Phi, psi and omega in degrees: 000135183281165185300322181297316180294320177301312180298322178297318177296318180298315178295318182297317179296317182298325182266354185281337185083000179267152172289166178300316181298315180297314181298314181296321178297315181296326184255010177056049179245149175283124185295325179293322176295319179300314178299323178296316178302312183298319179298316180297316179296316179298319180296316179296318179296316179296320178298316180297319179297315181297317179297319179295319179296314181297324179289335182278347179285141177291137178273332180209136177228116177284132180240127179259136178260133180304153182298327180273150176233111178285165180292330183281138174219158182243139176246130179239123177250122181259144176076149183295331182276004178056035183283342182230124175230127178250134173248120188238125179291151177297147181091357178292137184298128184295326177295322177294322178296315178301314179298315179300316179296320178297319180292314183294318182278347175075020176231157181269013183295150178283138179259000000 
């Protein structure tokens, strides 16, 4: 059975209100094969979502430090293993700090 027909069966079952077993019995399909199709489609869909998220992350963000350096500075240590420590001078733009933290920690979460 070709991929297009498999996807049609998956969509039809999802919108039919029938369980997989009921749908497969009605359409003379092997339920284990049906579950395999669904698993393959879900895996491909999840891969595409993950790839899209990774492509949307900035690979590099230039951060400019103001010309003046006040005496006060802030140290931020990320992760329990203390693998990342940032030292930020006072007066540094908070939006730039958020962007920097997102890039360094590798997630798009809001800070």
